C-alpha positions as CSV (number, residue, x, y, z in Angstrom):
1,M,98.8,118.5,138.9
2,F,96.1,121.2,138.5
3,V,93.3,118.7,138.4
4,L,94.4,117.0,141.7
5,R,94.4,120.3,143.5
6,H,90.8,121.1,142.6
7,R,89.4,117.6,143.2
8,P,89.2,117.7,147.0
9,P,86.7,120.7,147.0
10,L,84.3,118.5,145.1
11,G,83.9,116.3,148.1
12,W,82.6,112.8,148.4
13,N,79.4,113.5,146.4
14,A,81.3,114.6,143.4
15,P,80.2,113.3,140.0
16,S,82.4,110.6,138.6
17,R,84.8,111.9,136.0
18,S,84.8,110.5,132.5
19,H,87.9,111.0,130.3
20,S,86.9,109.1,127.2
21,R,83.6,108.5,125.4
22,P,83.6,104.6,125.3
23,K,83.4,104.6,129.1
24,T,80.3,106.7,129.1
25,S,77.3,104.7,130.4
26,N,74.8,106.3,128.1
27,D,76.8,105.7,125.0
28,T,75.0,103.6,122.3
29,P,77.7,101.7,120.4
30,Y,75.3,99.6,118.4
31,S,73.4,102.6,117.0
32,E,76.6,104.5,116.3
33,A,78.1,101.5,114.5
34,H,74.9,101.4,112.4
35,F,75.2,105.1,111.6
36,K,78.8,104.5,110.5
37,T,77.7,101.7,108.2
38,T,75.0,103.9,106.8
39,K,77.2,106.9,106.2
40,Y,79.9,104.7,104.5
41,M,77.4,103.6,101.8
42,S,78.5,104.9,98.4
43,D,75.0,106.3,97.6
44,Y,74.5,108.1,101.0
45,P,73.5,111.6,100.0
46,E,75.2,114.6,101.4
47,R,71.8,116.1,102.3
48,F,68.3,114.7,102.1
49,D,65.9,116.9,100.1
50,S,62.9,116.1,102.3
51,L,61.6,113.8,104.9
52,A,60.1,111.6,102.1
53,H,63.5,111.4,100.5
54,A,65.1,110.3,103.7
55,R,62.5,107.6,104.3
56,E,62.8,106.3,100.8
57,W,66.6,106.1,101.0
58,F,66.5,104.4,104.5
59,E,63.8,101.9,103.3
60,A,66.1,100.9,100.4
61,F,69.1,100.7,102.7
62,I,67.4,98.5,105.3
63,A,66.2,96.2,102.6
64,Y,69.8,95.9,101.2
65,Y,71.3,95.6,104.7
66,N,68.9,92.8,105.7
67,H,68.6,90.8,102.5
68,E,71.8,91.4,100.4
69,H,74.7,92.5,102.6
70,R,76.7,89.6,104.0
71,H,78.2,90.0,107.5
72,S,81.5,88.4,108.6
73,G,80.2,88.1,112.2
74,I,77.5,85.7,111.2
75,G,79.5,83.5,108.8
76,W,79.0,85.7,105.7
77,H,75.3,85.3,105.8
78,T,72.6,88.0,105.5
79,P,70.7,88.9,108.6
80,A,67.5,87.7,106.9
81,S,69.0,84.3,106.2
82,V,70.0,83.9,109.9
83,H,66.8,85.3,111.2
84,F,64.5,83.1,109.1
85,G,66.5,80.0,109.7
86,T,67.9,79.4,106.2
87,A,71.6,80.0,107.1
88,E,72.3,76.3,107.7
89,E,70.8,75.4,104.2
90,V,72.9,78.2,102.6
91,R,76.0,76.9,104.4
92,D,75.4,73.4,103.2
93,Q,75.0,74.7,99.6
94,R,78.2,76.5,99.9
95,A,80.0,73.4,101.2
96,V,78.7,71.4,98.2
97,T,80.0,74.1,95.8
98,L,83.4,74.3,97.6
99,A,83.7,70.5,97.4
100,E,82.9,70.4,93.7
101,A,85.4,73.2,93.0
102,Y,88.1,71.6,95.1
103,D,90.4,69.6,92.8
104,P,93.7,69.1,94.6
105,P,96.9,68.8,92.6
106,P,98.2,65.3,92.1
107,R,100.9,65.4,94.8
108,T,101.7,63.4,97.9
109,L,100.9,66.2,100.3
110,R,97.5,67.7,99.6
111,P,96.1,70.8,101.4
112,P,92.9,70.2,103.4
113,P,89.7,70.9,101.6
114,P,88.1,74.4,102.1
115,T,85.4,74.7,104.7
116,T,82.6,77.2,105.2
117,P,82.5,79.4,108.3
118,D,80.3,78.2,111.2
119,T,77.1,80.1,111.9
120,P,77.2,81.4,115.5
121,A,74.8,79.5,117.8
122,G,71.8,81.4,119.0
123,M,71.8,84.1,116.3
124,D,68.2,83.4,115.3
125,Q,66.7,84.4,118.6
126,R,66.7,87.8,120.3
127,P,67.3,87.9,124.0
128,G,64.0,87.4,125.9
129,Q,62.2,86.0,122.8
130,A,60.3,82.8,123.2
131,Q,61.8,79.8,121.4
132,G,60.2,79.3,118.0
133,T,58.7,82.8,117.6
134,R,60.0,85.1,114.9
135,T,59.3,88.7,114.1
136,T,59.3,90.2,110.6
137,N,61.3,93.4,111.3
138,L,65.0,92.7,111.5
139,I,66.6,96.1,112.5
140,A,64.1,98.2,114.3
141,S,60.5,98.9,114.4
142,Q,59.3,102.1,112.8
143,P,58.3,104.7,115.3
144,S,54.6,105.5,115.3
145,H,55.2,109.2,114.6
146,W,56.8,108.4,111.2
147,T,53.5,107.4,109.7
């Protein structure tokens, strides 16, 4: 192959080759996933009219994302619910609602009652954060040059 013929001149100090983006060490999958979530919003504008318009839209988006949008990875809770420790209470309320709504048919074989998804353990603490301390910002702190 053409590539193999030209590899030996690079020597032992050659930079490592990368053939696909996911293997790149400086790739940021979390921020790129967040950009995708942002751009898939139905009200995402094609262009922002100004910096103030962009800030206004992102403030509304972050409020929606943290307090209204339910995530499958955290048991269909909002990030704010998990962050502030109310996820277990919400889960218990859901279980009561499911139990009240569950009226099995009068048969011999009944399906098991529905259950709520479990909340992942440790989701209320960030890595390196002291036990019992909480911060108010859920996604990211606002850079000082934005103000």
